[in-house]
C-alpha positions, 0 to 999 in steps of 0.5 A: 373453937380455934380449930373449928374456926380454921376448919371453916376458913379452909372449907370456905377457901376450898369453895371459893377456889372451886368457883374461882377455877370455874370462873377462869376456865370460862374466861379463857373460853371467852364465855360471858358467864365467867362473871357469875361464878366470879361474883360467888367466888368474890363474896366468899373470898372477902370473908376469908381475907377479912379474917386474914387481915388482907384489907387491900385484897378485900377492897380489890374484891369489892372492886372485882364485884363492881367490875364483874357487873360492869364487865358482864354488861359490856361483854354482852352489849358494849357500845355498839349494842352487840357482843364486844369482840376481843381487842388490844389496847390502844395508846390511851388505854395503855396509859390508863391501865398503867395510871390505875396501877400507879394510883392504886399502889400509892393509895393502897400502900399509904392506907395499909401502912398508916391506917391498918394493922397490915404487916405486908402493906407494900406487898399487898398494895402491889398485888392489888394495883396490877389486879385492878388494872387487869380487871379493868382491861378484862371488863373491856375485853382487852387481851392485855388483861392476862398480862396484868393479872399474871403480874399480880398472880406471880407476886401474890403466890408467896404472899398467900404462902406467907399468910398460910392461905395455902389453898389460895396459894395453890389456886393462884398458881393455877390462875397464873397457868390459866392466865398464860393459857388464856392469853394464848387462847385469846390471841388465837380467838382475836386472830380468827375474829379478824380473819372472819371480819376481813373475809366478810368485808 
């Protein structure tokens, strides 16, 4: 019975990883359909994480689900009813992103420490805090999203190994590599968009 359960979790990790890989590849290409594969990966991950008592990560995935729907709409239409271009954060957005990190860390660390059986409350809270901010920036199509997400990824890798979620640990290594590549790709795309804007002005 236990062996069957572990096999099921491994299979689900593999499927969730596959959807996650497609998602991040599409995100790197600045493709709006990244969110469709992201939603599938999120739903699978929530079940796996629940079985592993990573409760903050479950909440993170619920947030991802909401932000995926918001991000898809914003990428497609934005405020100007046309596809939103890649851009950098301004001072106000930078403060908001760091405010999300701080607020999320304080709330998650408190909740995990005093209201769950998590054995890694601070560790889990830090991973979630940076990921929340990164996902918010991703939905806004801000290039800095890759920086926040990669901070979350680099901290998450040893956490997944500690929880013996080796497939997810491997995927997180891949996400870190793709996050670095994504930042460079978006920077190039943003430069091309600016040059095109200047050329047509």
